[in-house]
C-alpha positions in Angstrom: 92.2 -140.4 38.3 94.4 -140.5 41.0 91.9 -141.4 43.6 89.8 -143.8 41.4 89.4 -146.3 44.3 87.2 -143.7 45.9 84.5 -143.9 43.2 82.6 -146.7 44.8 82.1 -145.0 47.9 80.9 -141.8 45.8 78.5 -143.8 44.6 77.2 -145.6 47.2 76.8 -142.7 49.3 74.4 -140.6 45.9 72.6 -143.9 46.4 71.9 -144.0 50.2 73.3 -142.4 53.1 77.1 -144.2 54.1 76.7 -147.1 56.9 80.0 -147.8 59.0 80.3 -151.4 57.2 80.2 -149.4 54.3 83.3 -148.0 54.7 87.0 -149.4 54.1 89.6 -150.8 57.4 91.7 -147.7 58.4 95.5 -149.0 57.5 97.0 -150.4 60.8 100.3 -147.8 59.7 97.5 -144.8 60.3 95.9 -146.4 63.6 97.3 -144.2 66.8 98.1 -146.7 69.2 101.1 -147.9 66.6 102.7 -144.6 65.7 102.0 -143.3 69.6 104.1 -146.1 71.0 106.6 -145.4 68.4 106.6 -141.5 69.4 106.1 -141.8 72.9 109.5 -144.4 73.1 111.4 -141.7 70.9 109.9 -138.7 73.2 111.5 -141.0 76.2 114.8 -141.5 74.7 115.8 -138.1 73.8 114.7 -136.5 77.3 116.1 -139.3 79.3 119.4 -138.4 81.0 121.6 -139.8 78.7 119.3 -138.4 75.6 120.6 -136.7 72.8 117.6 -134.3 73.4 119.6 -133.1 76.7 122.9 -132.1 74.7 123.2 -128.5 73.6 125.5 -129.3 70.7 122.9 -131.3 68.9 121.2 -130.2 66.2 117.8 -130.1 67.5 119.2 -130.5 71.2 117.0 -127.6 72.4 113.9 -129.3 70.2 113.6 -133.0 71.3 109.7 -133.2 70.4 110.5 -132.2 66.9 113.9 -134.9 67.0 111.1 -137.3 68.0 109.0 -136.9 65.8 111.5 -137.0 62.8 113.1 -140.6 64.1 109.4 -141.6 65.0 107.6 -141.0 61.8 110.7 -140.6 59.6 109.5 -142.9 56.8 106.0 -141.3 56.7 107.4 -137.9 56.1 109.8 -138.7 53.4 107.9 -140.7 51.3 106.5 -137.4 49.5 109.5 -136.5 48.2 109.7 -138.7 45.2 106.1 -137.4 44.1 107.4 -133.8 44.8 110.6 -134.2 42.6 108.4 -136.0 40.0 105.9 -132.7 40.4 108.6 -130.3 40.2 109.9 -132.0 36.4 106.6 -132.2 35.0 105.7 -128.9 36.0 109.1 -127.5 34.3 108.4 -129.5 31.2 105.4 -127.5 30.5 107.7 -124.2 29.3 110.2 -126.8 27.1 107.3 -128.3 25.6 105.6 -124.8 24.9 108.9 -123.4 23.3 109.0 -126.8 21.1 105.1 -126.8 20.4 105.6 -122.8 19.5 108.5 -123.6 17.0 106.7 -126.4 15.3 104.2 -124.0 14.7 106.0 -121.7 13.5 107.9 -123.7 11.2 103.8 -124.3 9.7 104.8 -128.2 10.9 106.9 -129.9 8.0 107.3 -132.7 9.5 104.3 -134.4 10.8 106.2 -137.2 13.3 107.1 -134.4 15.4 103.5 -133.0 15.6 103.0 -136.5 16.5 105.2 -136.4 18.9 104.5 -133.5 20.7 100.9 -134.8 21.1 101.8 -138.0 22.6 104.7 -135.6 24.9 101.8 -133.7 26.2 99.2 -136.2 27.5 102.8 -137.5 29.2 103.3 -134.4 30.6 100.0 -133.8 32.0 98.9 -136.6 33.2 101.7 -137.5 34.8 101.5 -133.8 36.5 97.7 -134.8 37.9 98.9 -138.4 38.8 102.2 -137.0 41.0 100.0 -134.3 42.1 97.5 -136.7 43.9 100.2 -139.0 45.0 102.0 -135.8 46.6 99.0 -134.8 48.4 98.3 -138.2 49.5 101.4 -138.7 51.2 101.0 -135.9 52.4 98.1 -136.1 54.7 99.4 -139.4 55.3 102.2 -138.4 57.3 99.9 -135.4 59.0 97.6 -137.9 60.2 100.2 -139.8 61.6 102.2 -136.9 63.2 98.7 -135.8 64.6 97.4 -139.2 65.9 100.9 -139.7 67.7 101.0 -136.0 69.4 97.3 -136.7 70.3 98.1 -140.2 71.8 101.2 -139.0 73.9 99.2 -136.0 75.3 96.6 -137.7 76.3 98.6 -140.8 78.0 100.6 -138.0 79.8 97.3 -136.2 81.2 96.0 -139.4 82.5 99.1 -140.2 84.5 99.3 -136.6 86.1 98.4 -135.9 89.6 94.3 -135.0 89.9 96.0 -131.4 91.3 98.0 -130.9 88.2 95.3 -132.1 86.0 92.7 -129.7 87.1 94.2 -127.0 84.8 94.0 -129.2 81.6 96.4 -126.9 79.8 97.3 -129.9 77.7 93.8 -130.8 77.1 92.2 -127.8 76.4 95.2 -126.5 73.9 95.8 -130.5 72.2 92.9 -129.4 69.1 94.8 -125.6 67.9 98.4 -127.0 68.8 98.5 -130.3 67.8 96.7 -129.1 64.4 99.0 -126.4 63.8 102.1 -128.8 64.2 99.9 -130.4 61.2 99.8 -128.1 59.2 103.6 -127.3 59.6 104.1 -130.7 58.4 102.5 -130.4 55.7 104.2 -127.4 54.2 107.5 -128.9 54.7 108.2 -130.2 51.5 107.3 -126.9 50.4 110.1 -124.9 51.5 112.7 -127.4 49.7 110.6 -127.8 46.5 110.0 -123.9 46.3 113.7 -123.1 46.0 114.5 -126.5 44.0 112.1 -124.6 41.3 113.3 -121.3 41.6 116.8 -122.3 41.6 115.6 -124.0 38.1 113.4 -121.1 37.0 116.2 -118.5 37.8 118.6 -120.4 36.0 116.4 -120.7 32.8 115.8 -116.8 32.7 119.7 -116.5 33.2 119.7 -118.6 29.8 117.1 -116.0 27.9 117.6 -113.3 29.8 121.1 -113.0 31.4 121.4 -110.6 34.3 117.9 -109.3 34.6 116.9 -112.7 35.9 117.8 -111.1 39.3 115.1 -108.8 39.4 112.5 -111.2 40.4 114.8 -113.2 42.8 115.4 -110.1 44.8 112.0 -109.1 45.2 111.2 -112.8 46.1 113.7 -112.7 48.8 112.5 -109.0 50.3 108.3 -110.1 50.2 109.4 -113.0 51.7 111.6 -111.5 54.4 109.3 -108.9 55.2 106.0 -111.1 55.3 107.6 -113.5 57.3 108.9 -111.2 60.0 105.1 -109.9 60.4 103.6 -112.8 60.3 105.5 -114.2 63.2 104.4 -111.3 65.5 100.7 -112.2 64.4 100.8 -115.5 65.1 102.6 -115.3 68.4 99.8 -112.8 69.3 97.3 -115.0 67.9 98.5 -117.7 69.6 98.7 -116.4 73.0 95.7 -114.9 73.3 94.0 -117.7 71.6 95.8 -119.8 75.0 94.1 -117.1 77.7 90.5 -117.6 75.7 90.7 -121.3 75.7 91.9 -121.3 79.5 89.3 -118.8 80.5 85.9 -120.9 79.0 87.9 -124.6 80.3 87.7 -123.0 83.6 84.2 -121.8 83.1 82.7 -125.2 81.7 84.5 -126.8 85.2 82.3 -124.4 87.1 79.6 -125.1 85.3 80.0 -128.9 85.7 80.6 -128.9 89.3 76.7 -126.4 89.5 75.1 -129.0 87.5 76.1 -132.1 89.0 75.1 -130.1 92.4 71.7 -129.4 91.2 71.2 -126.1 91.8 70.7 -125.0 88.5 67.8 -125.5 86.2 68.6 -127.3 83.3 69.1 -125.2 79.6 67.2 -125.7 76.6 63.7 -126.2 75.6 61.2 -128.8 76.4 58.7 -130.0 73.5 
């Protein structure tokens, strides 16, 4: 329901192959030139001699790129917050609705108006949950697209301005796909951090209301599991990233050698001729 405006595209693709003119124009706010220029200006400001990025006392003093992204794309990064709050509200409305429905059935439904009210409340809760989830995902992916586009813009802009001797290494261009996608995935999950904290607090309070102190058991297990998993997962990710960096660097060097050999005409063409 939240993406009903995509139905014409689906119907057209079902009837015939899509053409470029069948697609809508890209939102100007999502174009990499606009978002990239904003991030580039913030990056230069934070890394300049007077920038806050060089101040060790600032919150992101050692992370000027993070500060630049937050300042340049703040409106996109905060756009999913209202929808995520709505998801939390509709999610926790379900157990209370189920509890009230169970009590109504146990009392044999003496008042029909309460039953009609529960039916309307069920429709409202589940419709609101579907719409808020769709809107939240839409805003999250818009923010991720803008962040990735702006990062790719400043990397390519910097690469075009590098001296020839430095540009031959092409480390930034080699890792642009993996590192930019890793940052994009991180920004997709950033809203789940505060949202899960709020959901956990509400859930523990509800458990405390019904079970008293035994509600601390799930909290202790969740904290312990999160600590152990994050500690081990961090080491695995770091090792995987370093291995991927070495592999991509070696493959990039081999590709450059193959290109030189191809340009010189000393190797035979690859592939089959029919």
